[in-house]
N, CA and C of each residue as an Amber inpcrd file, in Angstrom:
protein
   261
-127.9360000  42.5190000  76.7160000-127.0610000  43.6270000  76.4500000
-127.8200000  44.9530000  76.4940000-128.9700000  44.9760000  75.8890000
-129.7860000  46.1830000  75.8750000-130.2550000  46.5200000  77.2870000
-130.5940000  45.5000000  78.0330000-131.0160000  45.7500000  79.4180000
-129.8750000  46.3590000  80.2300000-128.6710000  45.9210000  79.9620000
-127.4980000  46.4440000  80.6610000-127.2910000  47.9220000  80.3210000
-127.3710000  48.2860000  79.0580000-127.2310000  49.6850000  78.6430000
-128.3590000  50.5420000  79.1950000-129.5590000  50.0030000  79.1860000
-130.7030000  50.7220000  79.7340000-130.5100000  50.9680000  81.2260000
-130.0060000  49.9920000  81.9120000-129.7310000  50.1200000  83.3470000
-128.6800000  51.2070000  83.6010000-127.6290000  51.2660000  82.7940000
-126.5780000  52.2780000  82.9350000-127.1400000  53.6740000  82.6640000
-127.9250000  53.8110000  81.6340000-128.5200000  55.1090000  81.2830000
-129.4570000  55.5790000  82.3860000-130.2590000  54.7090000  82.9070000
-131.1730000  55.0680000  84.0000000-130.3820000  55.4890000  85.2320000
-129.3050000  54.7700000  85.5400000-128.4620000  55.1460000  86.6760000
-127.8280000  56.5230000  86.4810000-127.3850000  56.8150000  85.2730000
-126.7970000  58.1260000  84.9740000-127.8400000  59.2230000  85.1570000
-129.0270000  59.0160000  84.6340000-130.1000000  60.0180000  84.7500000
-130.4680000  60.2300000  86.2120000-130.6030000  59.1710000  86.9580000
-130.9450000  59.2880000  88.3840000-129.8280000  60.0010000  89.1440000
-128.5870000  59.6930000  88.8320000-127.4610000  60.3410000  89.5040000
-127.4260000  61.8360000  89.2090000-127.6300000  62.1950000  87.9640000
-127.6590000  63.6140000  87.5950000-128.8060000  64.3130000  88.2980000
-129.9430000  63.7000000  88.3850000-131.0900000  64.2780000  89.0680000
-130.7960000  64.4790000  90.5560000-130.1870000  63.5090000  91.1910000
-129.8480000  63.6330000  92.6210000-128.8360000  64.7550000  92.8350000
-127.8490000  64.8430000  91.9690000-126.8620000  65.9210000  92.0800000
-127.5330000  67.2740000  91.9060000-128.4400000  67.3840000  90.9590000
-129.1640000  68.6380000  90.7380000-129.9980000  69.0140000  91.9650000
-130.6920000  68.0660000  92.5450000-131.5140000  68.3250000  93.7400000
-130.6310000  68.8030000  94.9000000-129.5100000  68.1430000  95.1040000
-128.6040000  68.5480000  96.1940000-128.0460000  69.9420000  95.9290000
-127.6740000  70.1960000  94.7000000-127.1540000  71.5170000  94.3510000
-128.2050000  72.6060000  94.5640000-129.4080000  72.3660000  94.1220000
-130.4860000  73.3550000  94.2850000-130.7830000  73.6030000  95.7530000
-130.7810000  72.5630000  96.5400000-131.0260000  72.7110000  97.9720000
-129.9150000  73.5180000  98.6200000-128.6960000  73.2250000  98.2540000
-127.5560000  73.9660000  98.7990000-127.6450000  75.4470000  98.4330000
-127.9250000  75.7630000  97.2020000-128.0530000  77.1550000  96.7660000
-129.2010000  77.8660000  97.4880000-130.2960000  77.1730000  97.6800000
-131.4300000  77.7550000  98.3940000-131.0370000  78.1220000  99.8250000
-130.4140000  77.1790000 100.5230000-130.0030000  77.4550000 101.9030000
-128.9500000  78.5580000 101.9580000-128.0390000  78.5520000 101.0270000
-127.0030000  79.5740000 100.9950000-127.6130000  80.9580000 100.7680000
-128.5310000  81.0750000  99.8340000-129.1590000  82.3620000  99.5440000
-130.0980000  82.8120000 100.6580000-130.7600000  81.8750000 101.2950000
-131.7550000  82.2210000 102.3020000-131.1340000  82.5560000 103.6560000
-130.1320000  81.8170000 104.0650000-129.6450000  81.9250000 105.4380000
-128.2780000  82.5840000 105.5930000-127.7850000  83.2240000 104.5770000
-126.5270000  83.9520000 104.7140000-126.7300000  85.4030000 104.3210000
-125.8800000  86.2620000 104.8730000-125.9170000  87.6740000 104.5180000
-125.0540000  87.8950000 103.2870000-125.5900000  88.6700000 102.3890000
-124.8280000  88.9690000 101.1890000-123.8180000  90.0690000 101.5160000
-122.5860000  89.8450000 101.1090000-121.5330000  90.8210000 101.3530000
-121.3170000  91.6250000 100.0840000-121.5000000  92.9170000 100.1990000
-121.2310000  93.7840000  99.0650000-120.1620000  94.7700000  99.4990000
-119.2190000  94.9910000  98.6340000-118.1220000  95.8920000  98.9320000
-118.1580000  97.0230000  97.9270000-118.1860000  98.2190000  98.4520000
-118.2360000  99.3910000  97.6010000-116.8140000  99.7590000  97.1880000
-116.4060000  99.2900000  96.0360000-115.0320000  99.4880000  95.5970000
-114.7490000 100.9120000  95.1440000-115.7330000 101.5660000  94.5730000
-115.5050000 102.9050000  94.0470000-115.2670000 103.8890000  95.1880000
-116.1790000 103.9650000  96.1320000-116.0420000 104.9290000  97.2120000
-114.8810000 104.5860000  98.1300000-114.5720000 103.3160000  98.2730000
-113.4340000 102.9160000  99.0930000-112.1440000 103.4530000  98.4850000
-112.0000000 103.3270000  97.1830000-110.7900000 103.8100000  96.5240000
-110.7060000 105.3370000  96.5550000-111.8240000 106.0000000  96.4070000
-111.8360000 107.4630000  96.4650000-111.4090000 107.9230000  97.8580000
-111.9170000 107.2850000  98.8840000-111.5570000 107.6410000 100.2560000
-110.0670000 107.4100000 100.5030000-109.5430000 106.2880000 100.0490000
-108.1150000 106.0140000 100.2020000-107.2820000 107.0680000  99.4840000
-107.6930000 107.4420000  98.3000000-106.9710000 108.4530000  97.5310000
-106.9710000 109.7910000  98.2610000-108.1160000 110.1680000  98.7950000
-108.1970000 111.4260000  99.5340000-107.3100000 111.4050000 100.7710000
-107.2700000 110.2940000 101.4750000-106.3980000 110.1790000 102.6400000
-104.9360000 110.2900000 102.2340000-104.5750000 109.6570000 101.1430000
-103.1950000 109.7480000 100.6720000-102.8260000 111.1800000 100.3210000
-103.7270000 111.8670000  99.6500000-103.4580000 113.2470000  99.2750000
-103.3070000 114.1410000 100.5080000-104.1580000 113.9450000 101.5090000
-104.0510000 114.7260000 102.7400000-102.7200000 114.4730000 103.4360000
-102.3070000 113.2130000 103.4870000-101.0290000 112.8880000 104.1120000
 -99.8670000 113.5160000 103.3510000 -99.9360000 113.4800000 102.0450000
 -98.8650000 114.0810000 101.2490000 -98.7990000 115.5860000 101.4460000
 -99.9490000 116.2200000 101.5160000 -99.9640000 117.6630000 101.7200000
 -99.4280000 118.0230000 103.0990000 -99.7600000 117.2270000 104.1010000
 -99.2430000 117.4880000 105.4430000 -97.7320000 117.2740000 105.4770000
 -97.2650000 116.2520000 104.7860000 -95.8260000 115.9820000 104.7760000
 -95.0520000 117.0710000 104.0510000 -95.5990000 117.5850000 102.9650000
 -94.8720000 118.6270000 102.2340000 -94.8400000 119.9250000 103.0330000
 -95.8630000 120.1840000 103.8160000 -95.8720000 121.3900000 104.6460000
 -94.8650000 121.2750000 105.7820000 -94.7460000 120.0810000 106.3390000
 -93.8570000 119.9050000 107.4790000 -92.4050000 119.6980000 107.0610000
 -92.1790000 119.2900000 105.8250000 -90.8170000 119.0260000 105.3640000
 -90.3930000 120.0820000 104.3530000 -89.6390000 121.0110000 104.8240000
 -89.0690000 121.9720000 103.9000000 -87.5570000 121.8170000 103.9760000
 -86.9170000 121.6960000 102.8370000 -85.4810000 121.4540000 102.7770000
 -84.7820000 122.7970000 102.5750000 -83.8490000 123.0520000 103.4300000
 -83.1260000 124.3190000 103.3150000 -82.0510000 124.2090000 102.2340000
 -81.5320000 125.3610000 101.8270000 -80.5190000 125.3760000 100.7720000
 -79.2170000 124.7410000 101.2440000 -78.9250000 124.8520000 102.5100000
 -77.6930000 124.2130000 103.0170000 -77.8260000 122.6940000 102.9860000
 -79.0260000 122.2020000 103.2840000 -79.2550000 120.7590000 103.2050000
 -79.1020000 120.2580000 101.7690000 -79.6180000 121.0190000 100.8370000
 -79.5110000 120.6390000  99.4240000 -78.0450000 120.6190000  98.9960000
 -77.2960000 121.6300000  99.4190000 -75.8810000 121.6930000  99.0660000
 -75.1140000 120.5230000  99.6870000 -75.4490000 120.1810000 100.9210000
 -74.7980000 119.0500000 101.5880000 -75.1070000 117.7450000 100.8570000
 -76.3290000 117.5700000 100.4730000 -76.7060000 116.3550000  99.7350000
 -75.9850000 116.2960000  98.3910000 -75.8900000 117.4070000  97.7060000
 -75.1810000 117.4390000  96.4280000 -73.7030000 117.1060000  96.6130000
 -73.0920000 117.6450000  97.6500000 -71.6850000 117.3420000  97.9290000
 -71.4970000 115.8570000  98.2300000 -72.3880000 115.3060000  99.0480000
 -72.3110000 113.8790000  99.3680000 -72.4600000 113.0220000  98.1090000
 -73.3900000 113.3930000  97.2600000 -73.5980000 112.6470000  96.0240000
 -72.3740000 112.7410000  95.1160000 -71.8070000 113.9090000  95.0200000
 -70.6100000 114.0880000  94.2030000 -69.4620000 113.2440000  94.7330000
 -69.2630000 113.2540000  96.0410000 -68.2070000 112.4390000  96.6400000
 -68.4420000 110.9550000  96.3710000 -69.6650000 110.5290000  96.4980000
 -70.0030000 109.1250000  96.2630000 -69.7020000 108.7360000  94.8150000
 -70.0910000 109.5910000  93.8870000 -69.8670000 109.2890000  92.4710000
 -68.3800000 109.2840000  92.1330000 -67.6180000 110.1270000  92.7640000
 -66.1840000 110.1390000  92.5140000 -65.4980000 108.9200000  93.0550000
 -66.0340000 108.3350000  94.1180000 -65.4300000 107.1700000  94.7370000
 -65.7510000 105.8680000  93.9760000 -66.7660000 105.9030000  93.1510000
 -67.1520000 104.7200000  92.4050000 -66.1340000 104.4150000  91.3180000
 -65.7540000 103.1440000  91.2290000 -64.7880000 102.7880000  90.1670000
 -65.4730000 102.8340000  88.8000000 -64.7520000 103.2660000  87.8320000
 -65.2990000 103.2930000  86.4760000 -64.9330000 101.9890000  85.7750000
 -65.8850000 101.4410000  85.0750000 -65.6320000 100.1640000  84.4010000
 -65.7310000 100.3240000  82.9070000
C-alpha cells in the first residue's frame, strides 16, 4: 500500500516538473522570438479627440441655419405635435 502511494506521489511530482519545463520553454521561445506589441493608448485617444474637434469645428462653420429654416422646423414640429393623439 505504501509503495502504491509512493508511486502516485512520485508520478505527480514528475508530471508537475514536466509541465513546468514545458511551460518555461514555451515562455522563453515566446519572449525571445516574438515582437512585443505596445499600444500607446494615451496619445491615440488625444489624437482621436483632436480630430473629432477639428471635424466639429469644420461642420459648424459650414452649417449655418437661417432664421427661415428655424421657423420652418418649428412649424413642422408644431404640426406634428398637434397631429399626435393624446392619451
